[in-house]
Chimera marker file (.cmm) of the C-alpha trace (Angstrom):
<marker_set name="trace">
<marker id="1" x="-50.485" y="145.832" z="223.655" r="1" g="1" b="0" radius="0.5"/>
<marker id="2" x="-48.505" y="145.800" z="226.345" r="1" g="1" b="0" radius="0.5"/>
<marker id="3" x="-49.392" y="147.209" z="230.136" r="1" g="1" b="0" radius="0.5"/>
<marker id="4" x="-47.700" y="147.512" z="233.637" r="1" g="1" b="0" radius="0.5"/>
<marker id="5" x="-49.346" y="145.328" z="236.571" r="1" g="1" b="0" radius="0.5"/>
<marker id="6" x="-50.292" y="145.904" z="239.783" r="1" g="1" b="0" radius="0.5"/>
<marker id="7" x="-47.742" y="143.307" z="241.483" r="1" g="1" b="0" radius="0.5"/>
<marker id="8" x="-49.703" y="140.826" z="243.567" r="1" g="1" b="0" radius="0.5"/>
<marker id="9" x="-49.819" y="137.326" z="245.474" r="1" g="1" b="0" radius="0.5"/>
<marker id="10" x="-51.422" y="134.517" z="242.659" r="1" g="1" b="0" radius="0.5"/>
<marker id="11" x="-52.749" y="132.370" z="245.899" r="1" g="1" b="0" radius="0.5"/>
<marker id="12" x="-53.902" y="134.911" z="248.147" r="1" g="1" b="0" radius="0.5"/>
<marker id="13" x="-55.906" y="136.676" z="244.640" r="1" g="1" b="0" radius="0.5"/>
<marker id="14" x="-55.624" y="140.512" z="245.998" r="1" g="1" b="0" radius="0.5"/>
<marker id="15" x="-56.109" y="143.320" z="243.174" r="1" g="1" b="0" radius="0.5"/>
<marker id="16" x="-57.445" y="145.537" z="244.046" r="1" g="1" b="0" radius="0.5"/>
<marker id="17" x="-60.984" y="145.813" z="242.284" r="1" g="1" b="0" radius="0.5"/>
<marker id="18" x="-61.344" y="142.722" z="242.035" r="1" g="1" b="0" radius="0.5"/>
<marker id="19" x="-65.455" y="141.859" z="242.092" r="1" g="1" b="0" radius="0.5"/>
<marker id="20" x="-67.970" y="139.312" z="240.756" r="1" g="1" b="0" radius="0.5"/>
<marker id="21" x="-69.294" y="141.664" z="238.005" r="1" g="1" b="0" radius="0.5"/>
<marker id="22" x="-65.103" y="142.186" z="237.348" r="1" g="1" b="0" radius="0.5"/>
<marker id="23" x="-63.782" y="139.943" z="238.137" r="1" g="1" b="0" radius="0.5"/>
<marker id="24" x="-59.759" y="140.810" z="238.065" r="1" g="1" b="0" radius="0.5"/>
<marker id="25" x="-56.638" y="138.283" z="238.574" r="1" g="1" b="0" radius="0.5"/>
<marker id="26" x="-53.362" y="137.814" z="240.104" r="1" g="1" b="0" radius="0.5"/>
<marker id="27" x="-51.332" y="135.741" z="237.019" r="1" g="1" b="0" radius="0.5"/>
<marker id="28" x="-48.138" y="134.807" z="237.128" r="1" g="1" b="0" radius="0.5"/>
<marker id="29" x="-45.942" y="136.005" z="234.314" r="1" g="1" b="0" radius="0.5"/>
<marker id="30" x="-43.048" y="134.190" z="232.275" r="1" g="1" b="0" radius="0.5"/>
<marker id="31" x="-41.197" y="131.037" z="233.085" r="1" g="1" b="0" radius="0.5"/>
<marker id="32" x="-39.643" y="129.473" z="235.770" r="1" g="1" b="0" radius="0.5"/>
<marker id="33" x="-36.831" y="131.406" z="235.922" r="1" g="1" b="0" radius="0.5"/>
<marker id="34" x="-37.899" y="135.510" z="234.875" r="1" g="1" b="0" radius="0.5"/>
<marker id="35" x="-41.103" y="135.852" z="237.629" r="1" g="1" b="0" radius="0.5"/>
<marker id="36" x="-43.293" y="138.065" z="237.810" r="1" g="1" b="0" radius="0.5"/>
<marker id="37" x="-47.059" y="138.784" z="238.867" r="1" g="1" b="0" radius="0.5"/>
<marker id="38" x="-49.148" y="141.034" z="237.450" r="1" g="1" b="0" radius="0.5"/>
<marker id="39" x="-53.473" y="141.976" z="238.908" r="1" g="1" b="0" radius="0.5"/>
<marker id="40" x="-55.646" y="141.478" z="235.023" r="1" g="1" b="0" radius="0.5"/>
<marker id="41" x="-59.545" y="141.383" z="233.795" r="1" g="1" b="0" radius="0.5"/>
<marker id="42" x="-60.197" y="138.031" z="233.415" r="1" g="1" b="0" radius="0.5"/>
<marker id="43" x="-61.284" y="137.776" z="230.140" r="1" g="1" b="0" radius="0.5"/>
<marker id="44" x="-63.675" y="135.722" z="227.428" r="1" g="1" b="0" radius="0.5"/>
<marker id="45" x="-61.110" y="132.220" z="227.868" r="1" g="1" b="0" radius="0.5"/>
<marker id="46" x="-60.579" y="131.710" z="223.967" r="1" g="1" b="0" radius="0.5"/>
<marker id="47" x="-60.493" y="127.830" z="224.537" r="1" g="1" b="0" radius="0.5"/>
<marker id="48" x="-62.630" y="126.106" z="227.901" r="1" g="1" b="0" radius="0.5"/>
<marker id="49" x="-63.803" y="127.406" z="230.884" r="1" g="1" b="0" radius="0.5"/>
<marker id="50" x="-60.852" y="127.627" z="232.346" r="1" g="1" b="0" radius="0.5"/>
<marker id="51" x="-62.336" y="126.395" z="236.062" r="1" g="1" b="0" radius="0.5"/>
<marker id="52" x="-58.931" y="123.502" z="236.411" r="1" g="1" b="0" radius="0.5"/>
<marker id="53" x="-57.864" y="121.507" z="234.142" r="1" g="1" b="0" radius="0.5"/>
<marker id="54" x="-59.591" y="123.060" z="231.184" r="1" g="1" b="0" radius="0.5"/>
<marker id="55" x="-57.212" y="123.840" z="228.411" r="1" g="1" b="0" radius="0.5"/>
<marker id="56" x="-55.830" y="127.668" z="227.489" r="1" g="1" b="0" radius="0.5"/>
<marker id="57" x="-53.443" y="129.580" z="225.577" r="1" g="1" b="0" radius="0.5"/>
<marker id="58" x="-53.642" y="133.009" z="227.059" r="1" g="1" b="0" radius="0.5"/>
<marker id="59" x="-53.066" y="134.015" z="230.912" r="1" g="1" b="0" radius="0.5"/>
<marker id="60" x="-56.376" y="135.772" z="231.372" r="1" g="1" b="0" radius="0.5"/>
<marker id="61" x="-58.179" y="131.579" z="229.982" r="1" g="1" b="0" radius="0.5"/>
<marker id="62" x="-57.897" y="130.960" z="233.376" r="1" g="1" b="0" radius="0.5"/>
<marker id="63" x="-60.002" y="131.774" z="235.850" r="1" g="1" b="0" radius="0.5"/>
<marker id="64" x="-58.157" y="133.794" z="239.367" r="1" g="1" b="0" radius="0.5"/>
<marker id="65" x="-56.800" y="131.531" z="241.185" r="1" g="1" b="0" radius="0.5"/>
<marker id="66" x="-55.774" y="129.602" z="239.083" r="1" g="1" b="0" radius="0.5"/>
<marker id="67" x="-52.708" y="129.420" z="235.658" r="1" g="1" b="0" radius="0.5"/>
<marker id="68" x="-51.965" y="128.341" z="232.290" r="1" g="1" b="0" radius="0.5"/>
<marker id="69" x="-49.741" y="125.818" z="232.394" r="1" g="1" b="0" radius="0.5"/>
<marker id="70" x="-48.578" y="123.565" z="229.875" r="1" g="1" b="0" radius="0.5"/>
<marker id="71" x="-51.803" y="124.923" z="227.638" r="1" g="1" b="0" radius="0.5"/>
<marker id="72" x="-54.296" y="123.041" z="231.221" r="1" g="1" b="0" radius="0.5"/>
<marker id="73" x="-55.364" y="125.356" z="233.890" r="1" g="1" b="0" radius="0.5"/>
<marker id="74" x="-53.832" y="124.821" z="237.183" r="1" g="1" b="0" radius="0.5"/>
<marker id="75" x="-54.206" y="125.355" z="240.363" r="1" g="1" b="0" radius="0.5"/>
<marker id="76" x="-51.954" y="127.690" z="242.073" r="1" g="1" b="0" radius="0.5"/>
<marker id="77" x="-50.815" y="126.099" z="245.757" r="1" g="1" b="0" radius="0.5"/>
<marker id="78" x="-48.412" y="127.080" z="249.522" r="1" g="1" b="0" radius="0.5"/>
<marker id="79" x="-45.503" y="125.581" z="249.667" r="1" g="1" b="0" radius="0.5"/>
<marker id="80" x="-46.070" y="124.669" z="253.359" r="1" g="1" b="0" radius="0.5"/>
<marker id="81" x="-45.142" y="126.899" z="255.781" r="1" g="1" b="0" radius="0.5"/>
<marker id="82" x="-45.253" y="130.026" z="253.550" r="1" g="1" b="0" radius="0.5"/>
<marker id="83" x="-48.551" y="131.894" z="252.860" r="1" g="1" b="0" radius="0.5"/>
<marker id="84" x="-49.166" y="135.291" z="254.043" r="1" g="1" b="0" radius="0.5"/>
<marker id="85" x="-53.603" y="134.477" z="253.216" r="1" g="1" b="0" radius="0.5"/>
<marker id="86" x="-54.970" y="131.291" z="253.531" r="1" g="1" b="0" radius="0.5"/>
<marker id="87" x="-53.848" y="128.230" z="252.783" r="1" g="1" b="0" radius="0.5"/>
<marker id="88" x="-54.049" y="126.858" z="249.761" r="1" g="1" b="0" radius="0.5"/>
<marker id="89" x="-53.249" y="123.221" z="248.735" r="1" g="1" b="0" radius="0.5"/>
<marker id="90" x="-53.827" y="121.645" z="245.838" r="1" g="1" b="0" radius="0.5"/>
<marker id="91" x="-56.758" y="119.547" z="245.098" r="1" g="1" b="0" radius="0.5"/>
<marker id="92" x="-56.803" y="115.070" z="244.626" r="1" g="1" b="0" radius="0.5"/>
<marker id="93" x="-56.248" y="113.969" z="242.064" r="1" g="1" b="0" radius="0.5"/>
<marker id="94" x="-55.038" y="118.325" z="240.865" r="1" g="1" b="0" radius="0.5"/>
<marker id="95" x="-50.534" y="117.206" z="241.259" r="1" g="1" b="0" radius="0.5"/>
<marker id="96" x="-48.469" y="118.376" z="243.859" r="1" g="1" b="0" radius="0.5"/>
<marker id="97" x="-47.609" y="121.770" z="244.735" r="1" g="1" b="0" radius="0.5"/>
<marker id="98" x="-44.012" y="122.622" z="242.750" r="1" g="1" b="0" radius="0.5"/>
<marker id="99" x="-42.633" y="125.922" z="243.719" r="1" g="1" b="0" radius="0.5"/>
<marker id="100" x="-42.711" y="128.776" z="240.311" r="1" g="1" b="0" radius="0.5"/>
<marker id="101" x="-38.964" y="129.139" z="240.023" r="1" g="1" b="0" radius="0.5"/>
<marker id="102" x="-36.005" y="128.677" z="242.326" r="1" g="1" b="0" radius="0.5"/>
<marker id="103" x="-35.065" y="132.466" z="244.271" r="1" g="1" b="0" radius="0.5"/>
<marker id="104" x="-37.261" y="133.517" z="245.970" r="1" g="1" b="0" radius="0.5"/>
<marker id="105" x="-40.222" y="134.208" z="246.563" r="1" g="1" b="0" radius="0.5"/>
<marker id="106" x="-41.061" y="132.547" z="243.497" r="1" g="1" b="0" radius="0.5"/>
<marker id="107" x="-39.560" y="128.781" z="244.840" r="1" g="1" b="0" radius="0.5"/>
<marker id="108" x="-42.217" y="130.684" z="248.002" r="1" g="1" b="0" radius="0.5"/>
<marker id="109" x="-45.368" y="129.788" z="245.405" r="1" g="1" b="0" radius="0.5"/>
<marker id="110" x="-46.680" y="126.577" z="243.700" r="1" g="1" b="0" radius="0.5"/>
<marker id="111" x="-48.498" y="126.247" z="240.487" r="1" g="1" b="0" radius="0.5"/>
<marker id="112" x="-50.328" y="121.947" z="241.325" r="1" g="1" b="0" radius="0.5"/>
<marker id="113" x="-48.256" y="119.992" z="239.129" r="1" g="1" b="0" radius="0.5"/>
<marker id="114" x="-48.745" y="116.448" z="237.697" r="1" g="1" b="0" radius="0.5"/>
<link id1="1" id2="2" r="1" g="1" b="0" radius="0.2"/>
<link id1="2" id2="3" r="1" g="1" b="0" radius="0.2"/>
<link id1="3" id2="4" r="1" g="1" b="0" radius="0.2"/>
<link id1="4" id2="5" r="1" g="1" b="0" radius="0.2"/>
<link id1="5" id2="6" r="1" g="1" b="0" radius="0.2"/>
<link id1="6" id2="7" r="1" g="1" b="0" radius="0.2"/>
<link id1="7" id2="8" r="1" g="1" b="0" radius="0.2"/>
<link id1="8" id2="9" r="1" g="1" b="0" radius="0.2"/>
<link id1="9" id2="10" r="1" g="1" b="0" radius="0.2"/>
<link id1="10" id2="11" r="1" g="1" b="0" radius="0.2"/>
<link id1="11" id2="12" r="1" g="1" b="0" radius="0.2"/>
<link id1="12" id2="13" r="1" g="1" b="0" radius="0.2"/>
<link id1="13" id2="14" r="1" g="1" b="0" radius="0.2"/>
<link id1="14" id2="15" r="1" g="1" b="0" radius="0.2"/>
<link id1="15" id2="16" r="1" g="1" b="0" radius="0.2"/>
<link id1="16" id2="17" r="1" g="1" b="0" radius="0.2"/>
<link id1="17" id2="18" r="1" g="1" b="0" radius="0.2"/>
<link id1="18" id2="19" r="1" g="1" b="0" radius="0.2"/>
<link id1="19" id2="20" r="1" g="1" b="0" radius="0.2"/>
<link id1="20" id2="21" r="1" g="1" b="0" radius="0.2"/>
<link id1="21" id2="22" r="1" g="1" b="0" radius="0.2"/>
<link id1="22" id2="23" r="1" g="1" b="0" radius="0.2"/>
<link id1="23" id2="24" r="1" g="1" b="0" radius="0.2"/>
<link id1="24" id2="25" r="1" g="1" b="0" radius="0.2"/>
<link id1="25" id2="26" r="1" g="1" b="0" radius="0.2"/>
<link id1="26" id2="27" r="1" g="1" b="0" radius="0.2"/>
<link id1="27" id2="28" r="1" g="1" b="0" radius="0.2"/>
<link id1="28" id2="29" r="1" g="1" b="0" radius="0.2"/>
<link id1="29" id2="30" r="1" g="1" b="0" radius="0.2"/>
<link id1="30" id2="31" r="1" g="1" b="0" radius="0.2"/>
<link id1="31" id2="32" r="1" g="1" b="0" radius="0.2"/>
<link id1="32" id2="33" r="1" g="1" b="0" radius="0.2"/>
<link id1="33" id2="34" r="1" g="1" b="0" radius="0.2"/>
<link id1="34" id2="35" r="1" g="1" b="0" radius="0.2"/>
<link id1="35" id2="36" r="1" g="1" b="0" radius="0.2"/>
<link id1="36" id2="37" r="1" g="1" b="0" radius="0.2"/>
<link id1="37" id2="38" r="1" g="1" b="0" radius="0.2"/>
<link id1="38" id2="39" r="1" g="1" b="0" radius="0.2"/>
<link id1="39" id2="40" r="1" g="1" b="0" radius="0.2"/>
<link id1="40" id2="41" r="1" g="1" b="0" radius="0.2"/>
<link id1="41" id2="42" r="1" g="1" b="0" radius="0.2"/>
<link id1="42" id2="43" r="1" g="1" b="0" radius="0.2"/>
<link id1="43" id2="44" r="1" g="1" b="0" radius="0.2"/>
<link id1="44" id2="45" r="1" g="1" b="0" radius="0.2"/>
<link id1="45" id2="46" r="1" g="1" b="0" radius="0.2"/>
<link id1="46" id2="47" r="1" g="1" b="0" radius="0.2"/>
<link id1="47" id2="48" r="1" g="1" b="0" radius="0.2"/>
<link id1="48" id2="49" r="1" g="1" b="0" radius="0.2"/>
<link id1="49" id2="50" r="1" g="1" b="0" radius="0.2"/>
<link id1="50" id2="51" r="1" g="1" b="0" radius="0.2"/>
<link id1="51" id2="52" r="1" g="1" b="0" radius="0.2"/>
<link id1="52" id2="53" r="1" g="1" b="0" radius="0.2"/>
<link id1="53" id2="54" r="1" g="1" b="0" radius="0.2"/>
<link id1="54" id2="55" r="1" g="1" b="0" radius="0.2"/>
<link id1="55" id2="56" r="1" g="1" b="0" radius="0.2"/>
<link id1="56" id2="57" r="1" g="1" b="0" radius="0.2"/>
<link id1="57" id2="58" r="1" g="1" b="0" radius="0.2"/>
<link id1="58" id2="59" r="1" g="1" b="0" radius="0.2"/>
<link id1="59" id2="60" r="1" g="1" b="0" radius="0.2"/>
<link id1="60" id2="61" r="1" g="1" b="0" radius="0.2"/>
<link id1="61" id2="62" r="1" g="1" b="0" radius="0.2"/>
<link id1="62" id2="63" r="1" g="1" b="0" radius="0.2"/>
<link id1="63" id2="64" r="1" g="1" b="0" radius="0.2"/>
<link id1="64" id2="65" r="1" g="1" b="0" radius="0.2"/>
<link id1="65" id2="66" r="1" g="1" b="0" radius="0.2"/>
<link id1="66" id2="67" r="1" g="1" b="0" radius="0.2"/>
<link id1="67" id2="68" r="1" g="1" b="0" radius="0.2"/>
<link id1="68" id2="69" r="1" g="1" b="0" radius="0.2"/>
<link id1="69" id2="70" r="1" g="1" b="0" radius="0.2"/>
<link id1="70" id2="71" r="1" g="1" b="0" radius="0.2"/>
<link id1="71" id2="72" r="1" g="1" b="0" radius="0.2"/>
<link id1="72" id2="73" r="1" g="1" b="0" radius="0.2"/>
<link id1="73" id2="74" r="1" g="1" b="0" radius="0.2"/>
<link id1="74" id2="75" r="1" g="1" b="0" radius="0.2"/>
<link id1="75" id2="76" r="1" g="1" b="0" radius="0.2"/>
<link id1="76" id2="77" r="1" g="1" b="0" radius="0.2"/>
<link id1="77" id2="78" r="1" g="1" b="0" radius="0.2"/>
<link id1="78" id2="79" r="1" g="1" b="0" radius="0.2"/>
<link id1="79" id2="80" r="1" g="1" b="0" radius="0.2"/>
<link id1="80" id2="81" r="1" g="1" b="0" radius="0.2"/>
<link id1="81" id2="82" r="1" g="1" b="0" radius="0.2"/>
<link id1="82" id2="83" r="1" g="1" b="0" radius="0.2"/>
<link id1="83" id2="84" r="1" g="1" b="0" radius="0.2"/>
<link id1="84" id2="85" r="1" g="1" b="0" radius="0.2"/>
<link id1="85" id2="86" r="1" g="1" b="0" radius="0.2"/>
<link id1="86" id2="87" r="1" g="1" b="0" radius="0.2"/>
<link id1="87" id2="88" r="1" g="1" b="0" radius="0.2"/>
<link id1="88" id2="89" r="1" g="1" b="0" radius="0.2"/>
<link id1="89" id2="90" r="1" g="1" b="0" radius="0.2"/>
<link id1="90" id2="91" r="1" g="1" b="0" radius="0.2"/>
<link id1="91" id2="92" r="1" g="1" b="0" radius="0.2"/>
<link id1="92" id2="93" r="1" g="1" b="0" radius="0.2"/>
<link id1="93" id2="94" r="1" g="1" b="0" radius="0.2"/>
<link id1="94" id2="95" r="1" g="1" b="0" radius="0.2"/>
<link id1="95" id2="96" r="1" g="1" b="0" radius="0.2"/>
<link id1="96" id2="97" r="1" g="1" b="0" radius="0.2"/>
<link id1="97" id2="98" r="1" g="1" b="0" radius="0.2"/>
<link id1="98" id2="99" r="1" g="1" b="0" radius="0.2"/>
<link id1="99" id2="100" r="1" g="1" b="0" radius="0.2"/>
<link id1="100" id2="101" r="1" g="1" b="0" radius="0.2"/>
<link id1="101" id2="102" r="1" g="1" b="0" radius="0.2"/>
<link id1="102" id2="103" r="1" g="1" b="0" radius="0.2"/>
<link id1="103" id2="104" r="1" g="1" b="0" radius="0.2"/>
<link id1="104" id2="105" r="1" g="1" b="0" radius="0.2"/>
<link id1="105" id2="106" r="1" g="1" b="0" radius="0.2"/>
<link id1="106" id2="107" r="1" g="1" b="0" radius="0.2"/>
<link id1="107" id2="108" r="1" g="1" b="0" radius="0.2"/>
<link id1="108" id2="109" r="1" g="1" b="0" radius="0.2"/>
<link id1="109" id2="110" r="1" g="1" b="0" radius="0.2"/>
<link id1="110" id2="111" r="1" g="1" b="0" radius="0.2"/>
<link id1="111" id2="112" r="1" g="1" b="0" radius="0.2"/>
<link id1="112" id2="113" r="1" g="1" b="0" radius="0.2"/>
<link id1="113" id2="114" r="1" g="1" b="0" radius="0.2"/>
</marker_set>
């Protein structure tokens, strides 16, 4: 089943209708060339807890604010000076903020990679 998602910013987690009882997360879909974002309900992780460093298979295996990259939930982050929301940096030991893709606006958003 494919549905069109609402465009969003994975750093801000600005999906409409998001709540603690029914979390909706902004996920990144695609590779470093073809990237889109979509608001998708956070599901029950198929593996792990969905937190930082947890194993994942699908985009909604990771908690809001994290994405599944290389089978691991990694935090979204800001390339310095580019975010319209509160600055999000990589936690200690989580790696370096690496652009999601080469072209704007995706080059202005990142993910913490080792």
